[in-house]
N, CA, C and O atoms as CSV, one atom per row, in Angstrom:
chain,resi,resn,atom,element,x,y,z
A,1,MET,N,N,96.277,38.398,137.941
A,1,MET,CA,C,97.713,39.186,139.456
A,1,MET,C,C,98.787,39.458,138.657
A,1,MET,O,O,99.337,38.811,137.766
A,2,ASN,N,N,98.996,40.586,139.159
A,2,ASN,CA,C,100.178,40.606,138.437
A,2,ASN,C,C,101.178,40.278,137.713
A,2,ASN,O,O,102.059,40.146,138.562
A,3,SER,N,N,101.805,39.980,136.375
A,3,SER,CA,C,102.327,39.195,135.685
A,3,SER,C,C,101.250,37.209,136.078
A,3,SER,O,O,100.099,36.924,135.744
A,4,GLU,N,N,102.053,36.519,136.675
A,4,GLU,CA,C,101.395,35.429,136.716
A,4,GLU,C,C,100.931,35.336,138.437
A,4,GLU,O,O,99.936,34.667,138.717
A,5,ALA,N,N,101.733,36.064,139.578
A,5,ALA,CA,C,101.756,35.650,140.421
A,5,ALA,C,C,100.919,37.106,141.479
A,5,ALA,O,O,100.778,38.187,140.908
A,6,GLY,N,N,100.523,36.984,142.706
A,6,GLY,CA,C,100.239,37.865,143.392
A,6,GLY,C,C,99.078,37.619,144.203
A,6,GLY,O,O,98.591,36.490,144.266
A,7,SER,N,N,98.568,38.666,144.871
A,7,SER,CA,C,97.549,38.406,145.537
A,7,SER,C,C,96.538,39.994,144.985
A,7,SER,O,O,96.830,41.127,144.603
A,8,VAL,N,N,95.303,39.231,145.229
A,8,VAL,CA,C,94.501,40.608,145.034
A,8,VAL,C,C,93.464,40.728,145.933
A,8,VAL,O,O,92.559,39.895,145.873
A,9,SER,N,N,93.419,41.728,146.870
A,9,SER,CA,C,92.671,43.084,147.424
A,9,SER,C,C,91.711,42.862,146.852
A,9,SER,O,O,91.487,42.629,145.664
A,10,ILE,N,N,90.692,42.979,148.293
A,10,ILE,CA,C,88.945,43.145,147.649
A,10,ILE,C,C,88.832,44.546,147.498
A,10,ILE,O,O,88.309,45.090,146.525
A,11,ASP,N,N,89.466,45.285,148.743
A,11,ASP,CA,C,89.784,47.080,148.421
A,11,ASP,C,C,90.429,47.523,147.172
A,11,ASP,O,O,89.952,48.439,146.502
A,12,GLY,N,N,91.349,46.984,146.891
A,12,GLY,CA,C,92.117,47.284,145.462
A,12,GLY,C,C,91.012,47.084,144.436
A,12,GLY,O,O,90.582,48.105,143.900
A,13,VAL,N,N,90.533,46.002,144.117
A,13,VAL,CA,C,89.613,45.730,143.050
A,13,VAL,C,C,89.060,46.630,143.032
A,13,VAL,O,O,89.367,47.518,142.236
A,14,LEU,N,N,87.783,46.799,144.099
A,14,LEU,CA,C,86.347,47.546,144.292
A,14,LEU,C,C,87.201,49.167,143.798
A,14,LEU,O,O,86.545,50.051,143.248
A,15,ARG,N,N,88.585,49.324,144.074
A,15,ARG,CA,C,88.919,51.104,143.137
A,15,ARG,C,C,89.279,50.657,142.236
A,15,ARG,O,O,88.631,51.073,141.276
A,16,ALA,N,N,90.286,49.732,141.877
A,16,ALA,CA,C,90.256,49.780,140.238
A,16,ALA,C,C,88.702,49.595,139.350
A,16,ALA,O,O,88.572,50.151,138.260
A,17,LEU,N,N,88.015,49.084,139.718
A,17,LEU,CA,C,86.818,48.800,138.830
A,17,LEU,C,C,85.657,49.495,139.415
A,17,LEU,O,O,84.590,49.011,139.794
A,18,ALA,N,N,86.016,50.588,139.418
A,18,ALA,CA,C,85.049,52.031,139.944
A,18,ALA,C,C,84.983,52.425,139.012
A,18,ALA,O,O,83.819,52.611,138.657
A,19,ASP,N,N,86.219,52.874,137.849
A,19,ASP,CA,C,86.292,53.990,137.458
A,19,ASP,C,C,85.290,52.838,136.157
A,19,ASP,O,O,85.413,51.623,136.317
A,20,PRO,N,N,84.423,53.328,135.033
A,20,PRO,CA,C,83.819,53.386,133.718
A,20,PRO,C,C,84.952,52.377,133.016
A,20,PRO,O,O,84.977,51.149,133.094
A,21,THR,N,N,85.944,53.312,132.258
A,21,THR,CA,C,87.210,53.356,131.640
A,21,THR,C,C,88.242,52.182,132.068
A,21,THR,O,O,88.784,51.586,131.137
A,22,ARG,N,N,88.450,51.931,132.924
A,22,ARG,CA,C,88.691,50.725,133.966
A,22,ARG,C,C,87.750,49.070,133.257
A,22,ARG,O,O,88.011,48.043,132.630
A,23,ARG,N,N,87.198,49.404,133.566
A,23,ARG,CA,C,85.745,48.154,134.039
A,23,ARG,C,C,85.179,48.099,131.976
A,23,ARG,O,O,84.675,47.206,131.296
A,24,GLN,N,N,85.536,49.271,131.715
A,24,GLN,CA,C,85.626,48.316,130.110
A,24,GLN,C,C,87.025,48.082,129.632
A,24,GLN,O,O,87.220,47.141,128.863
A,25,LEU,N,N,88.251,49.024,130.102
A,25,LEU,CA,C,89.174,48.025,129.204
A,25,LEU,C,C,88.997,46.190,130.109
A,25,LEU,O,O,89.154,45.184,129.415
A,26,TYR,N,N,88.741,46.090,131.318
A,26,TYR,CA,C,88.709,44.826,132.292
A,26,TYR,C,C,87.604,43.839,131.245
A,26,TYR,O,O,87.732,42.625,131.086
A,27,GLU,N,N,86.605,44.637,130.655
A,27,GLU,CA,C,85.712,43.864,130.446
A,27,GLU,C,C,86.371,43.154,128.633
A,27,GLU,O,O,86.092,42.067,128.126
A,28,ARG,N,N,87.358,44.375,128.019
A,28,ARG,CA,C,87.501,44.003,127.193
A,28,ARG,C,C,88.462,42.934,127.163
A,28,ARG,O,O,88.433,42.011,126.349
A,29,LEU,N,N,89.308,43.084,128.065
A,29,LEU,CA,C,90.509,41.661,127.894
A,29,LEU,C,C,90.611,40.442,128.830
A,29,LEU,O,O,91.607,39.762,129.078
A,30,VAL,N,N,88.861,40.275,129.474
A,30,VAL,CA,C,88.349,39.287,129.746
A,30,VAL,C,C,88.241,38.399,128.227
A,30,VAL,O,O,88.362,37.180,128.105
A,31,ARG,N,N,88.001,39.319,127.227
A,31,ARG,CA,C,87.110,38.742,126.060
A,31,ARG,C,C,88.789,37.682,125.098
A,31,ARG,O,O,88.807,36.569,124.570
A,32,SER,N,N,89.926,38.751,125.286
A,32,SER,CA,C,91.014,38.466,124.517
A,32,SER,C,C,92.240,39.446,125.533
A,32,SER,O,O,92.179,40.310,126.408
A,33,GLU,N,N,93.164,38.797,124.893
A,33,GLU,CA,C,94.339,39.726,125.294
A,33,GLU,C,C,94.470,41.209,123.958
A,33,GLU,O,O,93.804,41.337,122.931
A,34,ALA,N,N,95.338,41.931,124.391
A,34,ALA,CA,C,95.499,43.328,123.692
A,34,ALA,C,C,96.925,43.732,124.108
A,34,ALA,O,O,97.251,43.457,125.263
A,35,SER,N,N,97.709,44.278,123.405
A,35,SER,CA,C,98.393,45.307,123.386
A,35,SER,C,C,97.842,46.714,124.039
A,35,SER,O,O,96.709,47.058,123.704
A,36,ILE,N,N,98.616,47.587,124.999
A,36,ILE,CA,C,97.930,49.408,124.876
A,36,ILE,C,C,97.790,49.544,123.562
A,36,ILE,O,O,96.594,49.427,123.299
A,37,ALA,N,N,98.548,49.770,122.421
A,37,ALA,CA,C,98.341,50.251,121.316
A,37,ALA,C,C,96.921,49.571,120.443
A,37,ALA,O,O,96.090,50.141,119.736
A,38,ARG,N,N,97.083,47.929,120.894
A,38,ARG,CA,C,95.521,47.677,120.485
A,38,ARG,C,C,94.171,48.454,121.571
A,38,ARG,O,O,92.966,48.612,121.373
A,39,LEU,N,N,94.566,48.606,122.081
A,39,LEU,CA,C,93.415,49.020,123.296
A,39,LEU,C,C,93.079,50.470,122.963
A,39,LEU,O,O,91.928,50.854,122.758
A,40,THR,N,N,94.370,51.402,122.914
A,40,THR,CA,C,94.133,53.023,122.691
A,40,THR,C,C,92.944,52.861,121.248
A,40,THR,O,O,91.967,53.595,121.398
A,41,GLU,N,N,92.922,52.000,119.903
A,41,GLU,CA,C,92.899,52.281,119.271
A,41,GLU,C,C,90.803,52.037,119.827
A,41,GLU,O,O,89.801,52.689,119.532
A,42,GLN,N,N,90.988,50.992,120.556
A,42,GLN,CA,C,89.162,50.929,120.865
A,42,GLN,C,C,88.388,51.727,121.334
A,42,GLN,O,O,87.182,51.722,121.090
A,43,VAL,N,N,89.366,53.086,122.593
A,43,VAL,CA,C,88.674,53.807,123.789
A,43,VAL,C,C,88.876,54.807,123.200
A,43,VAL,O,O,89.923,54.795,122.552
A,44,PRO,N,N,88.109,55.980,123.137
A,44,PRO,CA,C,88.166,57.025,123.058
A,44,PRO,C,C,88.862,58.074,124.122
A,44,PRO,O,O,88.383,59.086,124.632
A,45,ILE,N,N,90.576,57.282,124.323
A,45,ILE,CA,C,91.023,57.998,125.517
A,45,ILE,C,C,92.193,58.136,124.583
A,45,ILE,O,O,92.145,57.902,123.375
A,46,SER,N,N,93.642,58.689,125.506
A,46,SER,CA,C,94.877,58.810,124.767
A,46,SER,C,C,95.654,57.676,125.293
A,46,SER,O,O,95.254,57.162,126.337
A,47,GLN,N,N,96.706,57.212,124.721
A,47,GLN,CA,C,97.697,56.365,124.808
A,47,GLN,C,C,98.297,56.453,126.401
A,47,GLN,O,O,98.550,55.594,127.245
A,48,PRO,N,N,98.353,57.325,126.383
A,48,PRO,CA,C,99.586,57.270,128.283
A,48,PRO,C,C,97.967,57.376,129.309
A,48,PRO,O,O,97.953,56.969,130.470
A,49,ALA,N,N,96.639,58.014,128.592
A,49,ALA,CA,C,95.587,57.518,129.851
A,49,ALA,C,C,95.166,55.851,129.590
A,49,ALA,O,O,94.455,55.295,130.427
A,50,VAL,N,N,95.518,55.309,128.713
A,50,VAL,CA,C,95.129,54.232,128.690
A,50,VAL,C,C,96.414,53.027,129.434
A,50,VAL,O,O,96.241,51.971,130.042
A,51,SER,N,N,97.369,53.585,129.143
A,51,SER,CA,C,98.382,53.000,130.212
A,51,SER,C,C,98.198,53.120,131.787
A,51,SER,O,O,98.374,52.178,132.559
A,52,GLN,N,N,97.794,54.497,132.187
A,52,GLN,CA,C,97.260,54.607,133.432
A,52,GLN,C,C,96.492,53.863,133.790
A,52,GLN,O,O,96.546,53.687,135.007
A,53,HIS,N,N,95.747,53.298,133.276
A,53,HIS,CA,C,94.533,52.879,133.620
A,53,HIS,C,C,94.768,51.086,133.713
A,53,HIS,O,O,94.069,50.366,134.426
A,54,ILE,N,N,95.858,50.606,132.866
A,54,ILE,CA,C,96.180,49.583,132.469
A,54,ILE,C,C,97.382,49.050,134.221
A,54,ILE,O,O,97.512,48.170,135.072
A,55,ALA,N,N,97.821,50.093,133.865
A,55,ALA,CA,C,98.823,50.343,135.338
A,55,ALA,C,C,97.549,50.620,136.886
A,55,ALA,O,O,98.014,51.013,137.956
A,56,ALA,N,N,96.366,50.407,136.769
A,56,ALA,CA,C,95.710,50.672,137.729
A,56,ALA,C,C,95.612,49.296,137.705
A,56,ALA,O,O,96.240,48.845,138.662
A,57,LEU,N,N,95.147,48.500,137.095
A,57,LEU,CA,C,94.651,47.469,136.878
A,57,LEU,C,C,95.124,46.146,137.272
A,57,LEU,O,O,94.607,45.178,137.829
A,58,ARG,N,N,96.311,46.430,136.788
A,58,ARG,CA,C,97.305,45.740,137.155
A,58,ARG,C,C,97.924,45.519,138.616
A,58,ARG,O,O,98.302,44.391,138.933
A,59,ALA,N,N,98.046,46.782,139.662
A,59,ALA,CA,C,98.218,47.380,140.484
A,59,ALA,C,C,97.362,45.850,141.201
A,59,ALA,O,O,97.782,44.818,141.725
A,60,ALA,N,N,95.864,46.445,140.846
A,60,ALA,CA,C,94.789,45.505,141.304
A,60,ALA,C,C,95.472,44.468,141.989
A,60,ALA,O,O,95.724,44.281,143.179
A,61,GLY,N,N,95.732,43.786,140.861
A,61,GLY,CA,C,96.028,42.216,140.678
A,61,GLY,C,C,95.079,41.375,139.660
A,61,GLY,O,O,94.852,40.167,139.586
A,62,LEU,N,N,94.599,42.521,138.881
A,62,LEU,CA,C,93.592,41.916,137.917
A,62,LEU,C,C,93.605,41.824,136.068
A,62,LEU,O,O,92.779,41.551,135.197
A,63,LEU,N,N,94.962,42.201,136.118
A,63,LEU,CA,C,95.811,41.707,134.980
A,63,LEU,C,C,97.120,40.906,134.330
A,63,LEU,O,O,98.259,41.369,134.391
A,64,ARG,N,N,96.932,40.184,133.970
A,64,ARG,CA,C,98.557,38.943,133.456
A,64,ARG,C,C,99.059,39.779,132.565
A,64,ARG,O,O,98.321,40.580,131.992
A,65,GLU,N,N,99.956,39.736,132.399
A,65,GLU,CA,C,101.136,40.319,131.084
A,65,GLU,C,C,101.564,39.343,130.318
A,65,GLU,O,O,101.161,38.298,130.830
A,66,ARG,N,N,102.085,39.151,129.492
A,66,ARG,CA,C,103.043,38.506,128.431
A,66,ARG,C,C,103.689,38.661,127.619
A,66,ARG,O,O,103.228,38.694,126.478
A,67,ARG,N,N,104.949,38.811,127.848
A,67,ARG,CA,C,105.388,39.734,126.654
A,67,ARG,C,C,106.470,39.157,125.416
A,67,ARG,O,O,107.353,38.350,125.707
A,68,GLN,N,N,106.295,39.653,124.063
A,68,GLN,CA,C,106.674,39.134,123.126
A,68,GLN,C,C,107.440,40.056,122.280
A,68,GLN,O,O,106.996,41.105,121.812
A,69,GLY,N,N,108.763,39.536,122.098
A,69,GLY,CA,C,109.681,40.441,121.919
A,69,GLY,C,C,109.224,42.359,122.244
A,69,GLY,O,O,109.166,42.902,123.348
A,70,ARG,N,N,109.076,42.727,121.458
A,70,ARG,CA,C,108.835,44.474,122.471
A,70,ARG,C,C,107.289,44.757,123.061
A,70,ARG,O,O,106.876,45.589,123.869
A,71,SER,N,N,106.776,43.945,122.477
A,71,SER,CA,C,105.319,44.308,122.878
A,71,SER,C,C,105.351,43.464,124.618
A,71,SER,O,O,106.218,42.738,125.105
A,72,THR,N,N,104.079,43.927,125.172
A,72,THR,CA,C,103.182,43.759,126.288
A,72,THR,C,C,102.044,43.230,125.943
A,72,THR,O,O,101.286,44.025,125.387
A,73,PHE,N,N,101.513,41.777,126.127
A,73,PHE,CA,C,100.384,42.060,125.818
A,73,PHE,C,C,99.622,41.618,127.047
A,73,PHE,O,O,100.002,40.577,127.584
A,74,TYR,N,N,98.232,42.503,127.747
A,74,TYR,CA,C,97.660,42.400,129.039
A,74,TYR,C,C,95.839,41.162,128.542
A,74,TYR,O,O,94.862,41.077,127.797
A,75,ARG,N,N,96.394,40.684,129.397
A,75,ARG,CA,C,94.796,39.994,129.825
A,75,ARG,C,C,94.218,39.996,130.854
A,75,ARG,O,O,94.841,40.298,131.872
A,76,ALA,N,N,92.735,39.635,130.923
A,76,ALA,CA,C,91.703,39.753,132.416
A,76,ALA,C,C,91.763,38.041,132.727
A,76,ALA,O,O,91.728,37.318,131.732
A,77,ASP,N,N,91.841,37.478,133.904
A,77,ASP,CA,C,91.126,36.250,134.140
A,77,ASP,C,C,90.072,36.502,135.256
A,77,ASP,O,O,90.365,36.920,136.377
A,78,PRO,N,N,88.679,36.172,134.788
A,78,PRO,CA,C,87.786,36.664,135.976
A,78,PRO,C,C,88.090,35.810,136.974
A,78,PRO,O,O,88.109,36.541,137.965
A,79,LYS,N,N,88.312,34.838,137.283
A,79,LYS,CA,C,88.435,34.050,138.299
A,79,LYS,C,C,89.942,34.743,139.707
A,79,LYS,O,O,90.248,34.282,140.807
A,80,ASP,N,N,90.573,36.122,138.826
A,80,ASP,CA,C,90.922,36.339,139.719
A,80,ASP,C,C,90.182,37.238,140.816
A,80,ASP,O,O,90.676,37.514,141.910
A,81,LEU,N,N,88.400,37.827,140.176
A,81,LEU,CA,C,87.626,38.317,141.049
A,81,LEU,C,C,87.012,37.342,142.270
A,81,LEU,O,O,86.159,37.863,142.988
A,82,SER,N,N,87.392,35.981,142.536
A,82,SER,CA,C,86.900,35.080,143.095
A,82,SER,C,C,86.726,35.651,144.416
A,82,SER,O,O,85.668,35.609,145.044
A,83,PRO,N,N,88.435,36.501,145.048
A,83,PRO,CA,C,88.142,36.972,146.325
A,83,PRO,C,C,87.271,37.597,146.757
A,83,PRO,O,O,86.969,37.314,147.916
A,84,LEU,N,N,86.497,38.667,146.097
A,84,LEU,CA,C,85.666,39.945,145.763
A,84,LEU,C,C,84.199,38.900,145.697
A,84,LEU,O,O,83.493,39.298,146.624
A,85,ILE,N,N,83.412,37.625,144.901
A,85,ILE,CA,C,82.817,36.985,144.147
A,85,ILE,C,C,82.511,36.341,145.862
A,85,ILE,O,O,81.461,36.470,146.491
A,86,ASP,N,N,83.707,35.681,146.297
A,86,ASP,CA,C,83.491,35.090,147.501
A,86,ASP,C,C,83.118,36.009,148.725
A,86,ASP,O,O,82.315,35.546,149.535
A,87,TRP,N,N,83.699,37.437,148.958
A,87,TRP,CA,C,83.005,38.360,149.631
A,87,TRP,C,C,81.430,38.587,149.256
A,87,TRP,O,O,80.518,38.285,150.025
A,88,ILE,N,N,81.314,38.945,148.448
A,88,ILE,CA,C,80.044,39.588,148.205
A,88,ILE,C,C,79.294,38.025,148.332
A,88,ILE,O,O,78.311,38.595,147.858
A,89,ALA,N,N,78.946,36.943,148.478
A,89,ALA,CA,C,78.265,35.833,148.547
A,89,ALA,C,C,78.341,35.458,150.073
A,89,ALA,O,O,77.299,35.060,150.594
A,90,ARG,N,N,79.753,35.572,151.017
A,90,ARG,CA,C,79.160,35.944,151.843
A,90,ARG,C,C,78.210,37.084,152.837
A,90,ARG,O,O,77.501,36.832,153.811
A,91,GLN,N,N,78.516,38.452,152.150
A,91,GLN,CA,C,77.349,39.128,152.424
A,91,GLN,C,C,75.983,38.815,152.217
A,91,GLN,O,O,75.177,38.996,153.130
A,92,ASP,N,N,75.527,38.227,150.781
A,92,ASP,CA,C,74.456,37.627,150.237
A,92,ASP,C,C,73.931,36.663,151.421
A,92,ASP,O,O,72.840,37.050,151.838
A,93,ALA,N,N,74.297,35.798,151.911
A,93,ALA,CA,C,74.084,35.065,152.952
A,93,ALA,C,C,73.786,35.571,154.348
A,93,ALA,O,O,72.700,35.468,154.917
A,94,PHE,N,N,74.875,36.126,154.825
A,94,PHE,CA,C,74.093,36.848,156.107
A,94,PHE,C,C,72.891,38.164,156.080
A,94,PHE,O,O,72.060,38.405,156.954
A,95,TRP,N,N,73.116,38.903,154.769
A,95,TRP,CA,C,72.011,39.309,154.982
A,95,TRP,C,C,70.802,38.518,154.635
A,95,TRP,O,O,69.686,38.764,155.094
A,96,ARG,N,N,71.089,37.499,153.756
A,96,ARG,CA,C,69.470,36.723,153.544
A,96,ARG,C,C,68.992,36.014,154.768
A,96,ARG,O,O,67.840,35.632,154.973
A,97,ASP,N,N,70.240,35.861,155.720
A,97,ASP,CA,C,69.664,34.739,157.249
A,97,ASP,C,C,69.273,36.071,157.888
A,97,ASP,O,O,68.074,36.017,158.162
A,98,ALA,N,N,69.657,36.916,158.137
A,98,ALA,CA,C,68.989,38.036,159.071
A,98,ALA,C,C,67.963,38.591,158.453
A,98,ALA,O,O,67.176,39.110,159.245
A,99,LEU,N,N,67.596,38.703,157.059
A,99,LEU,CA,C,66.287,39.101,156.727
A,99,LEU,C,C,64.850,37.959,157.410
A,99,LEU,O,O,63.834,38.307,158.011
A,100,VAL,N,N,65.332,36.494,156.994
A,100,VAL,CA,C,64.949,35.400,157.455
A,100,VAL,C,C,64.353,35.460,158.727
A,100,VAL,O,O,63.126,35.367,158.765
A,101,ARG,N,N,65.131,35.630,160.029
A,101,ARG,CA,C,64.978,36.333,161.090
A,101,ARG,C,C,64.800,36.458,161.705
A,101,ARG,O,O,64.731,35.946,162.822
A,102,LEU,N,N,64.371,38.497,160.470
A,102,LEU,CA,C,63.406,39.409,161.113
A,102,LEU,C,C,62.416,38.840,160.485
A,102,LEU,O,O,61.563,38.955,161.365
A,103,ASP,N,N,61.506,37.932,159.004
A,103,ASP,CA,C,60.457,37.744,158.629
A,103,ASP,C,C,59.877,36.581,160.116
A,103,ASP,O,O,58.653,36.457,160.152
A,104,THR,N,N,60.464,36.001,160.953
A,104,THR,CA,C,60.339,35.111,161.496
A,104,THR,C,C,59.910,35.560,162.799
A,104,THR,O,O,58.945,35.268,163.506
A,105,LEU,N,N,60.993,36.436,162.939
A,105,LEU,CA,C,60.326,37.904,164.275
A,105,LEU,C,C,59.255,38.182,164.224
A,105,LEU,O,O,58.470,37.603,164.974
A,106,LEU,N,N,58.875,39.003,163.478
A,106,LEU,CA,C,57.938,39.538,162.836
A,106,LEU,C,C,56.025,38.804,162.601
A,106,LEU,O,O,54.817,38.968,162.777
A,107,SER,N,N,57.045,38.019,162.118
A,107,SER,CA,C,55.465,36.871,162.019
A,107,SER,C,C,55.489,36.015,163.210
A,107,SER,O,O,54.474,35.320,163.192
A,108,GLU,N,N,56.429,35.698,164.542
A,108,GLU,CA,C,55.887,36.041,165.982
A,108,GLU,C,C,55.167,36.466,166.585
A,108,GLU,O,O,54.268,35.995,167.282
A,109,GLU,N,N,55.625,37.799,166.290
A,109,GLU,CA,C,54.753,38.639,167.085
A,109,GLU,C,C,53.672,39.091,166.118
A,109,GLU,O,O,52.875,39.717,166.817
A,110,ASP,N,N,53.346,39.089,165.160
A,110,ASP,CA,C,52.019,39.279,164.662
A,110,ASP,C,C,50.819,37.990,165.355
A,110,ASP,O,O,49.600,38.153,165.299
A,111,GLN,N,N,51.239,37.208,165.749
A,111,GLN,CA,C,50.704,35.988,166.292
A,111,GLN,C,C,49.945,36.139,168.031
A,111,GLN,O,O,49.461,35.151,168.582
């Protein structure tokens, strides 16, 4: 979530994670916090590009930040994906139930 508070929009999360570079940065920040400078050393893109990707992840509510002196450190908490995971679980349950009903219907027609 932005800084330490806010809300996560499923659409925003999907948009943010649709980009492979953002997914790479997100996965890196799940493991441990890092500054923009540190992240720039680890990906083959410019510092301004890293900053833009971090801004998109922050806007989606996927990063937390900690200021230390003049530096800002970012980290990702997988718990912030809970709304998306819950939505996927509901879709999974719906479609599993629908397929069971379809299978039952087809079995009844075969008899």
